[in-house]
C-alpha positions as CSV (number, residue, x, y, z in Angstrom):
1,X,208.7,172.0,113.1
2,X,210.3,171.4,109.5
3,X,212.5,173.5,107.8
4,X,212.9,173.8,104.2
5,X,215.4,175.6,102.6
6,X,214.7,178.1,99.9
7,X,217.4,179.0,97.2
8,X,217.0,181.4,94.6
9,X,218.8,183.5,91.6
10,X,217.5,185.9,89.7
11,X,218.5,184.7,86.0
12,X,218.8,180.8,84.3
13,X,222.6,181.9,83.8
14,X,223.1,182.6,88.0
15,X,224.0,179.0,90.2
16,X,220.5,179.4,92.3
17,X,222.5,176.7,94.7
18,X,225.5,178.9,95.5
19,X,224.3,179.6,99.1
20,X,223.4,176.1,99.3
21,X,226.8,175.3,102.2
22,X,226.0,178.5,104.2
23,X,223.1,177.8,104.9
24,X,223.9,174.1,105.6
25,X,226.5,176.0,107.9
26,X,224.2,178.5,109.2
27,X,221.3,175.4,110.0
28,X,224.5,173.4,111.6
29,X,225.4,176.2,114.1
30,X,221.4,176.9,115.1
31,X,221.4,173.1,116.1
32,X,218.7,172.5,113.4
33,X,218.0,170.2,110.3
34,X,217.0,170.6,106.9
35,X,214.6,168.5,105.6
36,X,214.4,169.4,101.8
37,X,215.6,172.1,99.3
38,X,213.4,174.2,96.9
39,X,215.6,176.0,94.2
40,X,214.7,177.7,91.4
41,X,216.3,180.3,89.0
42,X,213.1,183.0,88.8
43,X,213.3,187.0,89.9
44,X,212.3,188.0,93.4
45,X,210.4,190.6,91.7
46,X,207.9,188.4,90.3
47,X,204.9,186.8,92.3
48,X,204.8,184.0,90.5
49,X,207.5,181.4,91.4
50,X,206.5,177.6,90.9
51,X,209.3,175.7,93.4
52,X,208.1,178.7,96.0
53,X,204.4,178.2,95.8
54,X,205.5,174.2,96.1
55,X,206.9,174.8,99.5
56,X,204.2,176.8,100.9
57,X,202.0,173.8,99.8
58,X,204.1,171.3,101.1
59,X,205.2,172.7,104.1
60,X,202.4,172.2,107.0
61,X,201.8,174.7,110.3
62,X,204.2,175.5,111.8
63,X,206.9,174.8,109.8
64,X,209.6,177.3,108.9
65,X,211.7,178.5,105.8
66,X,215.0,178.6,105.6
67,X,216.7,181.4,103.9
68,X,219.8,183.0,103.3
69,X,218.6,186.8,102.8
70,X,214.9,188.5,103.0
71,X,215.6,189.2,99.2
72,X,215.7,185.6,98.2
73,X,212.2,185.2,99.3
74,X,210.9,188.5,98.1
75,X,211.8,191.9,95.7
76,X,208.2,192.1,95.3
77,X,206.2,195.2,95.3
78,X,204.2,196.3,97.9
79,X,200.5,194.7,97.4
80,X,202.2,191.4,95.9
81,X,204.3,191.3,99.1
82,X,201.2,191.6,101.3
83,X,199.7,188.5,99.1
84,X,202.6,186.3,99.8
85,X,202.8,187.3,103.2
86,X,199.1,186.5,103.4
87,X,199.8,183.1,102.7
88,X,202.4,182.5,104.7
89,X,200.8,183.9,107.8
90,X,197.5,182.1,107.2
91,X,199.3,179.0,107.1
92,X,201.1,179.7,110.1
93,X,204.7,179.3,108.4
94,X,207.6,180.5,109.9
95,X,211.0,182.4,107.9
96,X,213.9,181.9,109.4
97,X,217.1,184.3,107.5
98,X,220.5,184.8,108.3
99,X,219.7,188.8,107.8
100,X,216.8,188.6,110.4
101,X,218.3,188.2,113.7
102,X,215.0,188.2,115.3
103,X,214.0,185.2,113.6
104,X,217.0,182.9,114.6
105,X,215.7,182.5,118.3
106,X,212.5,181.5,116.8
107,X,214.1,178.0,116.0
108,X,215.4,177.7,119.5
109,X,213.1,179.1,121.6
110,X,210.1,176.3,123.4
111,X,208.3,179.1,126.0
112,X,205.8,180.1,124.4
113,X,205.0,183.8,125.7
114,X,208.7,184.1,124.0
115,X,207.1,183.0,121.2
116,X,205.0,185.3,120.6
117,X,206.8,187.9,121.6
118,X,209.1,186.9,118.8
119,X,206.6,186.7,116.2
120,X,205.6,189.8,116.8
121,X,209.3,191.4,116.4
122,X,210.0,189.6,113.6
123,X,207.3,190.4,111.2
124,X,207.9,193.9,111.6
125,X,211.3,193.5,110.8
126,X,210.3,190.6,107.8
127,X,208.3,194.3,106.3
128,X,211.0,196.4,106.7
129,X,213.7,193.8,105.0
130,X,210.7,193.5,102.3
131,X,210.7,197.1,101.6
132,X,214.3,197.5,101.5
133,X,215.1,194.6,99.1
134,X,212.1,196.1,96.5
135,X,214.0,199.6,97.3
136,X,217.7,198.2,96.6
137,X,215.8,196.3,93.4
138,X,214.3,198.9,91.6
139,X,217.3,201.7,92.5
140,X,219.6,198.7,90.8
141,X,217.2,199.0,88.1
142,X,216.7,202.8,87.2
143,X,220.5,203.3,87.6
144,X,221.0,200.4,84.9
145,X,218.4,202.2,82.3
146,X,220.7,205.5,83.2
147,X,223.3,203.6,82.3
148,X,222.1,202.0,79.3
149,X,220.6,205.4,78.1
150,X,223.9,207.2,78.9
151,X,226.0,204.6,76.8
152,X,223.8,204.6,73.8
153,X,224.0,208.3,73.8
154,X,227.9,207.5,73.5
155,X,227.2,205.3,71.4
156,X,228.8,203.2,73.6
157,X,226.4,200.3,74.7
158,X,227.8,196.4,73.1
159,X,224.8,194.9,75.0
160,X,224.9,192.3,77.8
161,X,228.6,190.6,77.9
162,X,228.8,187.1,77.1
163,X,229.6,184.6,80.2
164,X,232.7,183.0,78.3
165,X,233.4,181.7,81.5
166,X,230.1,179.5,81.9
167,X,230.0,178.9,78.2
168,X,233.7,177.3,78.1
169,X,232.0,175.1,80.7
170,X,228.9,174.5,78.9
171,X,231.2,173.5,76.0
172,X,233.4,170.9,77.8
173,X,230.5,169.5,78.9
174,X,228.7,169.1,75.7
175,X,232.2,167.4,73.8
176,X,231.9,165.2,76.4
177,X,228.4,163.7,75.4
178,X,226.8,165.4,78.5
179,X,222.7,166.0,78.6
180,X,221.3,168.8,78.2
181,X,219.3,168.1,81.5
182,X,222.6,167.0,83.1
183,X,224.3,170.2,82.1
184,X,221.0,172.7,83.9
185,X,221.3,170.6,86.7
186,X,224.9,171.0,87.5
187,X,225.8,174.4,86.2
188,X,222.1,175.8,86.9
189,X,222.2,177.6,83.7
190,X,218.8,178.0,81.1
191,X,218.1,175.8,78.1
192,X,218.9,178.9,75.9
193,X,221.9,179.2,76.8
194,X,222.9,175.2,76.0
195,X,221.3,175.6,72.6
196,X,224.1,179.0,72.0
197,X,226.7,177.1,72.5
198,X,225.5,173.9,70.8
199,X,225.0,176.1,67.6
200,X,228.1,177.5,67.9
201,X,230.2,173.9,68.1
202,X,227.9,172.9,65.2
203,X,229.0,176.1,63.0
204,X,232.7,175.6,64.4
205,X,232.4,171.8,63.5
206,X,231.0,172.9,59.8
207,X,234.1,175.1,59.2
208,X,236.9,172.3,60.0
């Protein structure tokens, strides 16, 4: 069984590699080796995720996907989760997640009967966590919309605040002559954010 680490962050400005060290430590404790990493910045509420499906195409029967939390692989609606789970099950790919204790033993078990029992229990618990992750996603979206609506009514809404710390890092790397591709890989931000900082720098230089 080969193990593939999957890391995901919801937006381009978030660091998808944040949990990599944690997962490496977790794998070491389980005495398993991570064969490769698949990393992307995509919403877990979307079924279309290039790196996840590249992983699913790459993995062979009996291989496993290692996750920090089940919500890294799904915040999907019930129908979309069924589609994704069917792909995973039909290809005999296992899910090992830090927040799914029933999955940890699957990496260690060699007894065929025990494996079948664990797989059944794991499948049920996976569905529960997938449903929980979706509920958390929809609840947060609802509260966010309610908060924005209230702020707009009170004329206090200012839009999404700028990440000055991230912009400072990008600005420093641009001044060092680093390429946009290098910055994307280094920080995990979007090219749109880099473009915004680059334009700001050019404007500042023109006013000097």
